N, C-alpha and C positions, 0 to 999 in steps of 0.2 A: 397593427402598428401602423396600417397604412391609412386607416379613418382617422388616428390621433392625426400623422402627419400632414394628412389633408386637409382634415376638420380644425384645425388650429395653423397651417398653412407655416410647416418649419420643418427641418431636416431630417433625415431618416435618423441618423444619430440622436439628435435629442428625442425624436419619439420611442428611439429603443430605451433612452436612457429611463426616458418614465416609466416604460414596460418594466424594463428589468431591474430597477431598481429597489422597491419593494421587495422583489422576489431574494436579491441576493442580502437585501435587509434580513428578511425573516430564515435566510438558511442560517447568515453567523450568529442571529440572537438564540435559534435553536441549538448549534454547537457550543455557545458561551451556556447558556443556562446546562446544558449537558454537564461540561466539564465541571459548572458549580455543586450541580449534583452530587457527583460522583467526587469529589472534593469533600463536602460537606456530610456525604455517607462515611467514608473514611476516615475524617477527622471523628465522626460522631463514633466510631467503632462499629457499624454496623454493615 
């Protein structure tokens, strides 16, 4: 985060957002697709 903050002359909060946003999106998508897989599995009777 420090490299992003210094390299782009931005605030620590914005640098943290840039670093953490993809992690949060990835976790959310993983949870979503896991739920979809369980629902489809249950719907197909497996």
